N, C-alpha and C positions, 0 to 999 in steps of 0.2 A: 077486447074485454078482459082477457086473461092478464095482459100487462097492467091494465088499470087496477085489477084486484091485487096484483103483486105490489104495485106502488102503494096501494092503500095499506097492505100488510106491513111494508117497510115503515111507512109513517106511523102506523099504530105501535109497532115495537119501539121505535125511537121515542114517541110521546110517552109510552108507558114507562120507559126508563127515566125520562125527565121527571114525571109526576111522582114516581116512587122514591126517588132521590137516593139510592137504591142499593142495593141488593147484595146478597151473599155472593161470593165468587162462584161463577158457573162451574158445573162439573165437566168441563172440557177435558179431553185427554191431553195431558201436558207432562213435563218432566217432574212435576211435584204432585202432592196430594192435598186434599182438603178434609177437614173433619168438622162436624157440627153435631148439635144435640140440644136437648131440653133438660133443665135441672128442675126436679120436682121433689115434694116431700112424700111421705108414706101414703098420704091420701090423694096423691096425684095433683096436688095444687102446685102451680108454678112458683119458682123462687127467683125473683129478680134480685140483682145485686150480688149474686154469688161470684166468688173469685175462682176462675178456672185457669190452670197453668198446665202447659204442655212442654215437656223437656225431652230432648234427644240425649240418650245416655252416652253415645259414642262421641259426640262433638260438643256437648254442653249447650247447644242451641236451646233457648227458652223463650216461649211466648206466653203472655198473660193477658186475659181479658175479663170482663164482667158480663154476666147475663143481663139481657134487656128486660123490658117490662113483661115480656111473654116467657121469660125464663130461658131464652135461647142464647147459645154461644156459637162461635165459629172461629176456626183457624184456617188460613189459606196459604197456598204456595209453600209447602214444607217439603224438604227433601225426603224421599222414601227410605233412604239408607239408614240402617240401624234400628234399635228398639227405642220406644218412647214410653214416657210416664205421664199419665193424665191425673191431675190432682184437682179436686173441687172442695172449696171451703166456704162456710157461711157461719156467722156468729149464731150460737145456739144449736148448731147441728154438728154431728161428727164428720170430720174430714174424710173424704173417700179418695183413695189413691189406687189407680189402676196401673199395673206394671206389665212389662213384656208385650207391649203393643207393637205390631208391625203393620206396615201399610205398603200399598203398591202405587206406582206412578199412575196418575190420572184418576185415582180413586177418590170418591167423596164419601167417607165413612160416616155413619150415624151412630153416635154413642150417647145415649140418654143416661142420665145420672139420677138416682134416687137417694136423697140424704135423709137420715133418721135423726130425730131429736136426741140431744145429749146434754146433760147438765154439766159435764166435765169435758175438758179438752181431750179428745181421743181421735185416733186415725184408724180407719178401716182399710186394709190393703187387700186388693183383689188382683189376682194374676190370671190372665187369659188372653186369647187372641181376639182380634177384631172380627166382625161379621164378614163372611166370605161372599155373601149374596149381595149384589148391587141392587139397592132398592130406591135409588134416586135418579137413575139415568136410563134412557131408552136404548143406549148403545149396545151392540153385540160385540163383546170384547173378551180377550183372554190375555193373561199376563204370564210370561215366562219368567219365573222368579229366580233369585240368586241361587237357591239350592238346586234348581233344574240345571243351571249353567255349570255347576260344579260337580254334580253327581251323575248326570246322563252322559253316555258316550257321544261325542260330537265328531263327525267326519271332518278331517282337516282343521279341527278346532275353529270351525266357521259357525258363528251363532245363527246365521241364516238357516242352517239345516234344522234348527229346533223350531222354526216357525211353522213347520208342517205338523206340529203337535195340534194345531188348530185344524179342525176338520174342514174349514172353508179355504185352506191354503194348500196348494198343490205345487210341487217343484216343476219347473219348466223342463228339466232334464238333468241327468247325472253330471256332477261336476260344474254346474253353472249356478249363478246367483239369481236367475230369473224366477219369479213366482207368479202363479195364477191365483188370484184371490177373488172369491165370491163369483167365479165365472168370468171375471174380467181378464184382459190381457196384461202382460207384464208391465206395460207403461201406464196402466190405470191404477197402479198401486203406489201410494206415496210413502216415502221414507223420511222420518224425522229423527234427529239426534239431539237430545237435550232441548227439545221444543222447537228446533229450527230445521228447516228443510235440508235434507241431504240428497236431493234429487237433481240429477244432471239433465238440463233441458235438451242438451245435444244428444246424450245417450238415451234419454227417456228411461233411465234406471237410476239406482243409487250410485253415488260416486264411489266406485270400488272396482278393482280388477274383476272382470267377468268370469275368470276361471281360477281365481285365487281366493283371498279372504273376502269378507263382506265390508272391508274398509277399516274395521276396528278389530284389534286382537281380542280374543275371548276374555283375557284377563282384565280388560278395561271395561267390560260390560257389567252393569249392576242389575238391570231389569230390562225386559223387552215387552212392550204392550202392543197387541194387534187389535185393531178395530175393523171389523169386516162389514158392518152395517150400521146405519143411523148415527154416524159420527156428527158431532155438533157443528154449528156454523163457524166455529173457530178454525176449521180446516177446510181448505178449498184446493182446486186444481186437480183433483183426483176423483174418479167415479167408482172405484172398486173397493177401496179401503185404505187405511193408513197404518203405519207402524211407527212407534215412538220408542227409541232406545235411550236408556239413561246410562251415562258413564259413571264410573266409580270416582269417589273423592276420598281424601284423607280424613283421619279422625284424631282423637287425642291419644291413640295407641299406635305405636310403630308396628307395622305389619308388612310382610313381604312374602314372596314365593319365588322359587326357581323351577323351571320346567325343562324336561328333555323327553321328546316323543320320537321314537324310532320305528319306522315301518320297513323291515328288511324285505327286499324283493325275492330273496331266496325261498321264501315261504309261499310264493305265488304258484298257483296251478297253471298248467298249460291251457290257454284259451281254446275254445272250439275253432276248428279249421286251421289252427296254428300247428307248426311242427316242433316248436320248442317253447320254453318259457319266455314270457314277455315281462321281465321284472319291473316292478314299480317300487323304487326306493325313495323314501322320504324321511327327512330328519327335521324336527322343529325344536328349537331351544330358545330360551329367553328368561325373563324374570320381571318382577315388579316390586315396588316399594312405596309405601305411603305412611303418613304420620303428621304430627304437629310441627309447625315452626314456632308459633306462639300459642300456648295452651288456650283452648276455647276461642281462638280468634283467627289464626292463620294455619292453613293445612295444605299439604301437597300430596300428589299421587303421580307416579311415573311408571311407564312400562315399555319394554322393548322385546320384540320377538322376531326370529328369522326362520324362514321355511326354505329348505333346500330339497327340491324334487328332481329326481332323475328317472323320468318315465320314458317308455318306448311304445311304439305302435307296431303291429305286425301286418305285413303285406300278404294278402291271400291270393294274389294273382298267379296264374300258372306260369307267367313269364318270370316271376321272381318269388317262388314259393319260400316261405319261412323267413323272408327278409325282415329285419327289425330296424326301424327308423327311430333314432333318439329324439325326444322332445323335451329337453331339460327346461326347468323353470326355477327362478329364485325370487324370494319376496322378503322385504324388510318392513317392519311396522314399528313406529315409535309414537309414544303418547305421553303428554305431561299436562297436568291440571293443577291449578291453584285456586283455593277458596279463601276469601278474606271477609271477616265480619268487622266492619268499621264501628258499628254500634248495634244495639238491639233492633234497630229499624233499617239499617243500611248494610247490604252485603253484595259482594261481587264474586263471580266465578269466571275464570278464564282458562281455556285449554287450547293446546296445539296438537294436531294429529297428522301423521304422515304415513304414506305407503309408497314403496318402490317395488314394482313387479315387472319381470321380464321373462318371456318364454321364447325359445328358439324352435323353429320348424313347426310352428302352429299350422295345421292343415288349412289350405286356401279355399278349395271348393271342388266342384265336380267338372273340371275342364282339363284340357291337355295343354302343355305337358305337365308332368307331376313334380312340383316343388312346393316348399312351404314358405312361410314368412316369419319375420321377427315381430313380436307383439310386445309393446312397452306400455305400461300403465303407471303413472305417478299421480298421487293425490296429496294435496296440502290443504289444511283447514285451520283457521284461527276463529275461535268462537268466544263470545263473552255474554254474560247475563247480569244485569244490575237489578236488584230487587229493593224496592223502597216501600216501607210500611208508612203511609201518610198518616193514617189514624187507625183506630181499632175497627173501622168500617171501610177503609179505602186502602188498596194496595196497588202498586204500579210495577210492571216488569218491562224492562227494555232489553232487547236482544240485538246483537250485531254479529255478522259473520262474513268473512272472506274465505273463498275456497278456490282452488285451482285444480282442474282435472286435465290430465295429459294422457291421450290415447292415440298411439301411433302404430299402424300395422304396415310394415315396410317389406317390399318384395326382396327376395334374396337373389333374383336374377333379372336381367334386363331383357325379358323375352316377350314374345307375342302369344296371346291366347288364341287357340283355334279349336273348333269343334267339327267333327267329321261324322256324318251319318253312317251307322253300321259298325262303329268301333266302340268297344267297351272302355271304361275309364278306370284307372287305378290311381289312388292317391288324390291329391288336390293340387291346386296351383295358386300362386300369388304373383300375378303379372302386373301388379300396380302397387301404389302406395296411397293410403287414405287414413284419416283420423282427425282428431282435434288437437291442435298444438299451439296454445292450450285453450281451455274454456275457463274464463274468470267470472266468478259470481259474487256479487255483493248483496247481502240481505240486511235490512233494518226493520224492526217491528216494535210496536209499543202496545201493551195491553193493560187496561185499567179494570180492576175488580172492585165492586162495591156490594154491600149487603145491608139489609134492614128487614127485620121481621121475617115473613114467610117467602119473601122474594129474593132472587139473586139476579145480578146483572154483570155481564162481562162484555166489554166493548174494546175494539182496537183496530189496528190496521198495520199495513206493512208495504214496503217497496222492495222489489228485487230487480237488479240490473245484471244482465248476462251478456257478455261479449265473447265471441268465439273466433278463433282463426281455424277455419275448417278446410281441410284438403280432402277432396274426393277425386282420386285419380286411380280408379280400379284397373284400368286397362290403358295405360298411357301410350302403349305401342300399337293399340288396335285389337279388334276381335275379328277373326276370320271364321265364317261359318260355311263349311263345305256340305253340299247336298248329296255327295256321294264319295265313294272311295277313289283312290288314284286310277284304278282301271277304267272308271267311267267318267273321269274328270273332263275329257274332251267333249262330252255331251254338252251342246250349247244350252240345253235346258237346265243344267245343273250349275248355274253361275254361283259364284261366291259373293258375299257381301262383306265389306270391310268397314269397321266402325272405329273412329279415332276421335279423341277429345280435341276441341278447339283450343289452341294455345292461349293461355291466360285465363281460361274458364275453370281451371281445376281448383282454385283457392277462392273461398268466399269468406267474408267477415260479417256474419249476421250478428245483430244486436237485438235484445229483447228487454222491454220494460214491463213489469207486472205490478199493478197497483191493486190493493185489496183492502176491504174493510168489513167488519162484522159487528153484529149485536146479538148476544145470547142471553136469554133469561130463563131461569129455572124457578118455577113457582111451586112450593110445597103446599099444596092445597090443604092437606091434612097430614097426620103423622104417617099415613100409609099410602098416600097418593101424591105423585109429583108430575107436573107438566113441564116438559122441556120445549122451548120454541125459540127460534131465532132466524136471522137472515144474513146473508153475506153477499158481497158484490166484488167481482173481479173483472179487470180489463187488462188485456195483454196487447202490447204494441211491438210488433216484429218488424225490424228495419233491415235495409241493406241486403236483401236477397233478390237477385236478378230474376225477372220473369215470374214474380210472385205478387201480383197486384191485388190479392185478396183484401177486402176492407177489414178494418178493425171491428171485432165482435164486441158490441157495447151493451148487449142485453143479457149478460150473465148474472142475473138476479136469482139467487138460490134460497128460497124459503125452506125451512125445515121445522117439523113439529113432531114430538114424541111424548110418550107417557110411561110411567112405571108405577105399578099397583102392587102393593104388598097386602094380599087378602086378609091375612091374620095379624099383620102388624108385628110379627116376631122376627123379621129378617131371616126367615128360613127358606122362603121361596117367593118369587115375584112373577108378575105378568107384565111384559113391556112390549111396545110396538111404536111405529111411527112411519112417517113418509117425508120425502124431501126431494129437492132437485139438486143434482150434483154435476158440475161442469168440469170437463177434462181440458187441460192445457194443451197447447199445440206441440206436436213432436218436431223439434227443429231439424233433427237428422233427416226425417222423411221429406220435409220441405226442401232442404238444401240438396238432397240427392235428386229430387225431381228437377230442381233448377239446373244442376250441373248436367244431368242427362236429358234435359228437355230439348226443345227444337233448336235452341241456340247453343246448346252445350256440346253436341256431337256432330260429326260429319258422317253421312252414310253414302257409300259408293257401291254400285253393282259392277263387278268386274268379270267379263267373260274370259275364258282361257286364252283367247288371242290377245288380250290386253297386256302390254309390257309390264304393268303393275301387278299382274296376277302372281301370287306368291308361289314359289316352288319349294316344297317340303320333301 
C-alpha cells in the first residue's frame, strides 16, 4: 500500500511538471544562487514588461529579463562571489537601482521592487543588503561566509573546523576531519564541492587526508553551506545532511596573497604525565593569485600551500618513561581554476585540485609489539561545469568530474601481532598493509531548471562509476592470541589461536554504479507561503566483491515535502518544516572488510603448546 502511494506521488509530481510547462529554478542547495521578485507600482499593482537587469560588479556578468504578466522576474544559477547591482526600468516610471547586494550559495533571495511614477527620466539608487532570513525553503541550513573564513582563527587552516559553528555539527575528535551531523554518523554526511560529490565510497568520508587538510586549502574556499535537515530532492545518498563548498574564481581585478604561519613547539607546555615537553612544530606557507585573462570573459585563480609538521607523542609507560616518538607529516596542496564566458548564455568553469600528504609513525592500534606505520594520502580531482541559458525560462547545467583517491597505510616491520592476557599495552602496532590504491570515480550529471508564474521545477539525473583497487592485509603474518602469560603457557586449557589471511584474498577490485534522478517543485502559493515538494530515486549496483551476494536495493524512492511561511510577509522571520525519506548509500569499505575477513578470507587454527607450530616468543 505504501509503495503504491509513493508511485502515485512520483507520477503526480512528473505530471505536474509536464502540465505547468514550468517553473522557476528550484531552491536546491547548489554552488549558485537564485533571485526572484515581483515588480509593482505604488498602489501594489503588478507591472508586466518591466526590464530587470542583474550585474556582477567584479566579473561584469550581466543577465537581463522582463517581468511576466504577474509582474514576476527570476534569475537563476548565478555565482555568489562578489557584489551585484539590480536595476529595474519601465517607461513612465523612475528606474530603481539597488547596489551592494551580496548572496550565498544555495540561496533563493526574494527582492520585490516598487516603482514610482515619473514624468522625467530619473534613477533612484538604493544601497543595502539582501534579506538574511530564508522565506522560500524548508531546509535547515547555515552558510560559512567569506568573511568568516578570513577573520576567524582556524586550526591548521582547515575549513572543516568552522563547520562546528553550526549547532547541529560535532567534531568526531581532535585532529580528524570526521563530523557527526544531526545525530548521524560520519558516513551519513555528504560533502559536495561546486555542486558535485566529493564523497569517497571506499572511505565513506570526503576525499581528503583524514589527519591533514579537508582536501582544499583555505585560500581556495569562497563559501561553505551546511544543510542539516530537510534538504531537497536534488541531493541523495546521505541521511544526516550535506555540505556544499564553493571554490574561488578570478575577477576583473588582479588579486593575490602570500601566507606564512609558524607554530613553534618551544612555546608548548609539558603535558600531563610527561616528564618533558612534547613539542609540536608546524609551518605553513603558500600563496594565491587570480585575475582576468580577457576582461569580462576569461578568468583564472590559482593557489599553492605547503604544511610541514614535526610532531611527537610521549610514552607514559614505566618501562620507558618520558620517551618521545616523532610522528612527522608533510602536505602539499595545489589548485587552479579557469572560467570562460563564451557568450551571455554559455559559460564554462574548469578546475584541478591536488593533495599530497604523508605521515610517518602513525600509531597502529592497541596490540603488541609496538610500532607505527607510514600513512600516505593522495587526491587528484578534475571538475567542469557547463551552464547554458536556453531561454529566459529554461536553464541547463551539465557537470562532469574525475577524481582519484589514494590511501595506503603500510607497516614499518614484517612482524606478527600477538595479544597476551594480563599484559598491558604501550603504543600501537602496524603488522599489515591496507588501503585503496587507488579509487577512481567518474561523475556525470545534468540538471534542467524551468520557471513560469508561481511554480518552479528542477529535474535531472546523474551517473557515478566507482572502481577501486582495495588491499586489506591488516595482519598478513597472522594474529596470535595467548590466554595466559608464559608461566602458565603449558596449561593445555590455554591454547592459542592463530589467524592468517588466505593467499590471494587480500586484494579486491570492487566496482559500483549509482544511477539517480529527481524532480523538485517549489510552489509559491502566496507572497508569504511556499510549498517545496519533490521525489528522487537512486539505485546502486555493487559488483566484484567475493562472498557478498546481497541483492540490489531497487526500492529507494525518496519523497520529500516541506513548507516555509512568512507570517508578516516582511522577510524578518519565518516558520518552516517538512518531512521526507532519505536513503544512505552502501559503505564499500565495510563490505570489503567483511569479505576479506569472512569465512573464506582467513584461516583459523587452534594450537596446543605441544604443536610444533606453537610460537615461541
